[in-house]
TORVO-215887 format. One record per residue (C-alpha): x, y, z. Coordinates in steps of 0.1 Angstrom, whole numbers, plus 5000, padded with zeros to 4 digits. Layout:
# residues N
XYZ ...
This chain:
# residues 504
561757678420 564357458405 566857258427 569257518428 566957818445 565357608471 566257648502 568857428520 568657278552 570857558568 568557798555 565657648566 566957638606 567757988605 564658078596 563257888621 565558068647 564158378637 560858298631 559657998656 555958098660 555557988626 556057628631 554957628664 551357728652 551657448627 552257198653 549757338677 547157288649 548456948639 547856868677 544956988678 543456818651 544956478664 543156578699 539856618682 539956308666 540656088691 537556258708 535556208685 536155858685 536455808721 532755938720 531855728695 533355398714 531255568745 528355598726 528655188711 529055098746 526755308765 523655228741 524454898732 524154938697 526254608689 523854428704 520754588692 521854518654 522754158668 518754098679 517254268653 514654148636 515054198604 512753998588 510054178601 511254478594 511354408559 507654268560 506154598577 507854808549 506454548520 502954588537 503154988525 503354918491 501854538491 498354398498 497454048513 494253778500 493653538530 492153248525 491453038558 491552628551 489552518582 490052118589 487551908609 488751578627 487151368600 490151558571 487451728553 487852088552 486252428543 487852778526 486553118536 488253428531 488553748547 485053998555 486654268534 488354048507 489954258483 488653988455 485054118462 482153918480 482753578462 486453588460 487653218433 491253338427 493053088403 496253048429 493952828451 492852458436 490252318456 489351888451 485951878463 483751588474 480251458479 480251308520 476951148535 477051218570 474551078597 473251348618 471251308655 468751578659 467051598694 463551538693 460951818709 459651728744 455751768746 454051818777 450251728776 447651958793 446751838829 443851618835 440251778854 440951488884 444451558888 445251558932 448051688946 450451538969 452051628997 455851548991 455451768961 452752058970 453452228933 452951898913 449951748903 450151338903 448751198871 447751568863 450851588832 452351358810 455651438791 455851268761 459351098758 460451098720 463150928708 466051148696 465651158654 468551048629 469451268599 471351208569 472651428550 474751478519 477251748518 480051878490 483551918510 486652058504 488951678500 491851868491 493352248492 496652358469 497752718473 500352848445 502153168462 504653128434 506852858412 508852788446 506352838473 503152668476 501052498504 499352158499 496152038524 494351718527 494151428550 495251638577 498351638561 499952008553 503152008527 505052308527 507552398496 509752688495 513152768485 513552378470 512652258503 509252058517 508052098554 505451778562 503251888592 500651648606 497351798621 494451648642 491551848634 491652028670 494652168684 497951998678 500352018654 503251798645 505951858621 507351548604 511051598607 513451918613 511752258608 513452508579 515052808585 511752958570 509452788599 509252838633 507552678664 507552828697 506752468716 505952128707 502452098697 501652468689 501152638659 504052688632 504653028613 505652928576 507853298564 507953318528 509453668525 507953888502 506053658489 503953638523 503353388550 501053148567 500352998600 499352608604 497152538638 495752238650 492252248629 493052548605 495552718580 495553068576 497353158543 498753538534 499353558501 500753898488 500454108460 502254428448 500554768445 497154888463 494054728459 490754858447 492055198451 489455358428 486555108427 485554898459 484054588462 480354758460 480654938429 479654838395 483354938381 484954718401 487054438384 486254568351 489754648330 490355008325 489555038292 486054928298 485255168326 486555438298 484355298275 481255288300 482055688311 482355798275 479655598256 478055298272 474555308286 473655428319 474255228345 471855438373 468955588356 469455888377 473055968371 475455978340 478655688345 481055978348 478956108377 478955748389 482555688387 483555978404 480955938429 482155578438 485755718438 484955948461 483255748487 485555408486 485155238515 488555098516 490555388510 487955648517 489655968495 487556218503 487456198538 490956188534 491456508511 489156658533 491356598566 494856718544 492657038534 491757078573 495657058578 496657338555 494057508565 495857498603 498657568592 498057878577 495758048598 497557948627 500358138609 498658398602 497458508633 500858418648 502458678628 499758918631 500258958665 503858888670 504359198647 503059478672 504459288702 508259258691 508859658683 507859628725 510559348729 513559568708 515859728729 516959978705 513060068694 511460048728 513960158752 511860078783 513459818804 510759698824 508459658783 511359478771 511659208797 507859128802 507159078764 510458898756 509358658788 505858648776 507258508743 509358278763 506758108780 504958078746 507557938727 509257738759 505757458758 505857258728 503657268704 502556898707 501957028745 499657298736 497557078712 496956838740 495757148764 493257298737 492356958732 490956938762 489457278765 487957288730 487556968722 488856718692 489356908658 490857198643 490357468663 492657328685 495257278662 495157608648 495557748687 498257508693 500157648659 498958028666 500158028702 503657848698 504458068668 503758398686 506458318705 509258218683 508058468655 507858758681 511458668695 512858648661 511258948649 512659148678 515959018670 515959148636 514859478650 517859518672 520159438643 518959708620 521159968605 520160298627 522060488605 518760528578 516660538609 518660848624 518361008584 514560988587 514361128620 517061448610 514061558585 511861608616 509661308610 507361178637 508260858654 505760648638 506860768600 510660698617 509560338618 507960338587 510660458568 513560378587 512760038602 509959868582 512059868546 514659698568 512759438586 509859378566 511459118538 513258938569 509458958587 508158788555 510558518548 510758398583 506858378581 506658208550 509357948569 507157868592 503857828577 505857578553 507057428588 503757438601 502457208576 504456908590 503657028625 500157058621 499756678606 502156568641 499456728664 496956598648 497656268659 496956418694 493156538682 493956848669 491956748636 493656728601 495256378587 496856338615 494356188633 493255958602 496755868600 497155778639 493455578631 494955398602 498555298618 496455178651 494754888633 497954768620 496854618594 496154938569 499555008562 498655078521 496155328534 499355498556 501455458528 498655688507 498555928535 502356018536 502856008500 499956298500 501856468532 504956498513 503356578480 501856878500 505156938515 507356948490 504557208472 504357458498 508257408505 508457548465 506057798470 507857938503 511757918489 510358088460 508858328479 511658378505 514258438473 512358708458 511758878488 515558918499 516058958463 514159278467 516059358496 519659328478 518759548452 
């Protein structure tokens, strides 16, 4: 539109005078939009104040959150340096060390020396046999006078030579290390060095102010050193607990008891293919597979079995729920069964089943049947019977009656009317909803398993309760995600095909 053809101001005013509702609706719409925006902002401000979101964010310990997430993809090696009162030390590792029964990591350097110690050992007290001419004393009727003699021997003095650790150096990385010697702990991190004096008993004294990566609640108590993703340590009066963190999952295939432990993958493959038998009773391939399945640290066979239980729980519970909800939904649909009493009775039954959460049903059935997959199957079956029954009945009430009336007009029996006039319309919908619930119940079965209903959920909960096996938790969560993605893809493909057939 050129400038000459644009309406003038007078023409616009004339249009507004003839059609005031056009401009009025536009202004009302803008006002309504502004009011909605103001309402949303007020609600967000109220929520921020009511739930103290700012205070929560300001006081959140993000360092702990980061360490927690790092535990999912890392493992720790934990040397314990015990400090005696004379400054000598001993180094030990956790009972189930990922380095095996004789750990000797290259990042722990020990300087040893031989010391001679004098130890007093108490002598045994010998009691002689009573003499035949012993007499009794009225002052002590139960004791023989002159009858027994206790040999009073002096304590024995023994001299022992022992090899002890005089200096220990733990190197986390180039910028982080801990040195312990002569009851002094020196921790270096990020270019800062903290010197800590210990007494070999229970007192810890920092020499100077604490850097930001060191904390001590009260004077004399232990000092915690946080090195981020590298690891951390605790310094006590008689011990330094080191936690060195490494990326990855330690001993994922072979645990420390396996003959394949610590060997490079190339050597393991060579042993399996052409090496001499490690166990004369079985091949190396069979031995390796057995070691993987029965890995004591990762428990692959048990985890996979529990995962299969979860899949079976979801499938069987959803299948039985679909089979029971299918005939009942015809009684709940008003256009199929015009009996008001039957409609309400079945609908209220569906409401009762689905009004109680699946988690609560799992608690009930765990109490009734005991822990195991039967309780999980029952919880899924009961909950989904109510939910699928309601969805099926609503699908029946929304069908096109013309197809049913057409079948009825040719004199078909009531059963034939349902078979040819109703089922072709609703069966794709029924199957699609059942497939969706099957995929969804694969996730739900994991949750209800945590209360004792069996499956991998219980295994996951047990690993979380230890508060130390977070890499095992990550492993099981990853397996659950893979299974959910797999069944979600299958369910989506089947539903799309069913709905596509319906469209044709």
